[in-house]
N, C-alpha and C positions, 0 to 999 in steps of 0.2 A: 652785437645786435642790441638795439634799443628795447627797453621794456615799456610796453604800452600800459597806461594806467586808465582803468575804467571806474567811474564812480557809479555803482549800481544803485545805491540809495544812501540815505543819511546814516544808516545803522553801521555800515563798515565800508571801507574803501578797498576793494579787491583789484590787484594788478594781475593781468594775464601775462605770464611769462612766455614771450614769443616762441613759436615753434614747439610747444609742449602741451598746451591745453590745461596747464596747471595755473590755478588762481591762488594768490597769496594775499592775506590781509594782515597787517601788523597791528593787531588788536588783541587784547587779553580776553580769554574766555575759559570757563571751566568746561567740562565734558558735554553737559547738556546745552550750554550756551553756544559752544562751538557748533554742535549739531543744528541748532536753531538758526544761527547765522548762515550756515551753508544752505539749509532748507529754504530760507527766505530768498536766497539768491539762485535757487535752482541748481545748487552744487551739492556734492557729496564728498565725504572724507576719502582720502586716497589710502590704498594699501601700502605696506612697506615695499612690496615688489614694484609697484607703479612708481612711487616716488624715487626710490633708490636707483632704478633703472634710468629715470630722466635726470636725476642729479649727476650721475656719472657721465651722461652724454652731453649735458648742457651747462657749460660754465656759468651762464647767466643765472640759471636757477640755483646752482650751488652757491654762488656769491650772494644771492638774495636771502638764502636761508642760513648761511654760515654765521655762526655765533650769535644768532638772534633769539635763541630760546627754543623750547619744544612745541610741538603741535600733536594733536590727536590723530590717530590713524583708524581706519575702518576695520582692519582685520583683527580677528580673535584667533590667536594661534597657541600652540604649545611649544615653548622654546625653553631650554635649560639656560641658566646663566652661564656666560662665558663669551669667548671671542668667535666671530664668524667671518668668513670670507664673503664679501658682496660680489656676486657674479654679474656679468653685463646685463643679464635679463632681470636684475634686482632680487634674485633669489639668494638665500643665505645657505652657505655650506659650512659645516663645523670646521673649525680650525682658523688660524690667523693668517691673513694675507699681508701685503704691505699696508701702512697706516691709512692711505687713501682709499683702500678697498677693504677695510675692516669695520665691522660693527661690533660693539660691546653690548651685550644683553646684561643689564644690571641685576635683574632678579628673575626668578623662574616665572614664566608666563604660561598661564593655564586658561584656555578656553575663553569665557565671556568677559574677561577683565580688559577694560580699555587699555590701549597702548599709547605711549608718547614717544616721539622721535625727536632727536636733536642732531643737527649738523654742527659739529663742534669746531671752534676756532682752532688755530694752529697750537696754541698752548695746551688747551685741553685734549686735542687730538694726540699730541706727543705724550702727554701724561698718561692718558687712557690706552695709548697704543691703538687708537681707533678713531676714524673720522666721524663715525655715526654712533650714537648711543641710543638704545631703546629700553624702555622699562614698562612694566605693568604698573597701572595707576589704580590703587585700591581705594583711594579717597577721590571720588569723582568731583569733589569740590576744588581739587587742585587746578590752579589757573595756568593755562598754556599762554605763551607769549605771542603765538601766531595762530592763525586759522588758515589751513591749506586744504584746497579742494579741487575737484574737476566737475564738469557738467554731469548732472544726473543721467544715469543710463548710458554712460560712455566709458570708454577705456582711454587711458593716455596713450596717444600714438605720437611717436616722434616724427616731426615733419622735416627734421634737419637732414640734409643730404650728407652722406659720408664722403 
């Protein structure tokens, strides 16, 4: 499926990944900058459940994010460091699945600390034994390589037919 590119304004170029409702901009931004860019475009950050569910279902989205660097997430959770199985609905279950369905949480995540997610390239995925890595970002000036969001007040709904 082709990826439609939409230039919303001169600040960032977001591409809508067809059949997902997910918008991706390959632009660098810290935590506050990422939120501002999303806000200007009437978008919000995704939760790990929303994005993992869509990445698993949509090869085009996975390919778009693969190895491109991290992006900030909306959710604030409590997770212990370790390996988690990524379920079809994007939820995480303690324990390791196969590499393609495993997330590595690098450091303990507690409450209101921003989270960053990466979809790792094959080399890193094999080294980490996980396709996805998540970490708490205690220094909010840390620059993410991507900005990922969905329309404000919406949920990601897969339109892809099984």
